[in-house]
C-alpha positions in Angstrom: -10.7 31.9 -24.0 -8.4 30.6 -26.2 -6.9 27.2 -26.6 -3.5 28.4 -25.2 -4.6 30.0 -22.0 -6.6 26.8 -21.1 -3.7 25.0 -21.9 -0.2 26.5 -21.4 1.3 23.7 -22.8 -0.7 24.6 -26.1 1.3 27.9 -26.3 4.9 26.1 -25.1 4.2 23.4 -28.3 5.0 20.6 -25.7 3.9 17.7 -27.3 1.5 15.0 -25.9 4.1 12.4 -24.6 6.3 14.7 -23.0 2.6 16.6 -20.9 2.0 12.9 -20.2 5.5 12.2 -19.3 6.0 15.4 -16.7 2.2 14.6 -15.3 3.6 11.3 -14.2 6.4 12.3 -12.7 4.2 15.1 -11.0 1.8 13.0 -10.0 4.8 10.3 -8.6 6.9 12.7 -6.8 3.9 14.4 -5.1 2.3 10.8 -4.1 5.8 9.5 -2.9 5.5 12.1 -0.8 2.4 12.4 0.6 2.6 8.6 1.3 6.1 8.8 2.9 4.8 11.2 5.8 2.1 8.8 6.3 2.4 7.0 9.9 0.5 4.3 8.9 3.8 2.5 7.6 5.1 1.4 10.8 8.8 2.5 9.7 8.4 0.0 6.7 10.3 1.4 3.4 9.3 2.2 0.5 10.0 -1.3 -1.2 7.9 -3.1 1.8 4.7 -1.1 1.5 5.1 -1.1 -2.4 5.2 -5.1 -1.9 2.0 -5.1 0.5 -0.1 -3.5 -2.0 1.4 -5.8 -4.6 -0.5 -8.6 -2.8 -3.7 -8.7 -3.3 -3.6 -12.3 -4.0 -0.2 -14.7 -3.2 2.2 -14.4 -5.6 5.8 -15.6 -6.5 8.7 -14.0 -5.4 9.8 -13.4 -9.3 6.6 -12.4 -10.1 6.7 -9.7 -7.6 10.2 -8.9 -8.5 8.4 -8.4 -12.6 5.7 -6.5 -11.1 7.9 -4.4 -8.8 10.4 -3.7 -12.1 13.2 -5.1 -8.9 16.2 -7.7 -9.0 14.8 -10.5 -6.9 17.2 -10.1 -4.2 15.5 -6.8 -3.3 12.4 -8.4 -3.3 13.4 -10.8 -0.9 15.2 -9.0 1.2 11.9 -6.9 1.6 10.0 -9.9 1.9 12.2 -11.1 4.9 11.3 -7.7 6.7 7.5 -8.1 6.4 8.0 -11.8 7.5 10.1 -11.0 10.7 7.3 -8.2 11.1 4.6 -11.0 10.9 2.7 -9.6 8.3 3.9 -12.4 5.4 4.2 -15.7 5.1 5.6 -17.7 2.7 3.9 -20.8 1.7 4.9 -23.7 -0.9 3.2 -23.3 -4.4 0.2 -25.7 -4.9 0.8 -25.8 -8.3 4.9 -26.0 -8.1 6.3 -27.6 -5.0 9.6 -26.4 -5.4 8.5 -22.6 -5.7 7.1 -20.5 -2.8 4.1 -17.9 -2.7 4.4 -14.8 -0.8 1.1 -14.1 1.0 -0.5 -11.8 3.8 -1.3 -12.8 7.6 -4.5 -11.3 8.8 -1.9 -8.6 10.5 -0.8 -8.2 7.1 -3.7 -7.9 5.5 -5.0 -4.9 8.4 -1.9 -3.3 7.4 -2.5 -3.4 3.3 -6.1 -2.3 3.5 -4.9 0.7 5.7 -2.0 1.8 3.3 -4.3 0.7 0.3 -7.7 3.5 1.9 -4.7 6.2 2.6 -2.8 6.0 -0.8 -6.3 5.9 -2.8 -7.4 9.2 -0.8 -3.5 10.6 -1.5 -4.4 10.0 -4.7 -7.7 11.7 -4.9 -6.6 14.8 -3.0 -3.2 15.5 -5.2 -4.7 14.6 -8.8 -7.9 16.0 -8.2 -9.6 14.3 -11.0 -13.4 13.3 -11.3 -14.8 9.6 -10.5 -15.0 9.4 -14.9 -11.4 10.9 -14.9 -10.0 8.5 -12.7 -11.9 5.5 -14.1 -10.2 6.6 -17.8 -6.8 6.8 -15.9 -7.7 3.4 -14.5 -7.9 2.1 -17.9 -5.1 3.6 -19.8 -2.6 2.5 -16.5 -3.5 -1.1 -16.7 -2.8 -1.0 -20.1 0.6 0.2 -19.5 1.3 -2.4 -16.5 -0.1 -5.3 -18.9 2.6 -4.1 -21.6 5.7 -3.9 -19.0 4.6 -7.1 -17.5 4.3 -8.7 -21.3 7.5 -7.7 -21.6 9.1 -8.5 -18.4 7.5 -12.0 -19.0 8.9 -12.1 -22.8 12.0 -10.7 -22.2 13.2 -12.1 -18.4 15.9 -9.8 -17.5 15.3 -6.9 -19.3 12.7 -5.4 -16.8 15.1 -3.6 -14.8 
C-alpha cells in the first residue's frame, strides 16, 4: 500500500503543522460536544467545568486566569458560581495573606473526580489512541502547556 493511501494528507501535501492543527481542532470540538452532553455537570457551564478540572490543587485566581487563558473577571464569575453551589472555597494564601486561593470542598472534589473520569473516558473513545500514543500525546501537551504558561508569566496581559 502506498504512503498516500495510508495517510491521505501526504497525497494532499498538507503540512505537518496543518495536520496537527486540524487534528487538535477536531479533537477539541468532539470532546467539547461529548462533555456538553454529559449530565454530570449539574448545569455548570464550560468555564465552571474547566475551572473544576484546574483545581487539582488550590490555586490563586490570577494563576487560574493564566492557565485558562481568560480575563480575571471571567474566572471570578465562575468561582462565584462554584462557591454558591458549595463546590469551592476561597481561603487566604498562607504565603501571602493579601491573596486568596481557590480550593475544592468535599462536594467539589467528588464532582471533579467524576468529571475527570468522564473526560478521560470520552478522550479515549473519541481519539482511539492506545496507551503508548496517549503517553506521547501527554508529553507533547505538557510541553505546549508549559510554553503557554511560561509566556503568560513573562508577558502579563498577553495571555488572551
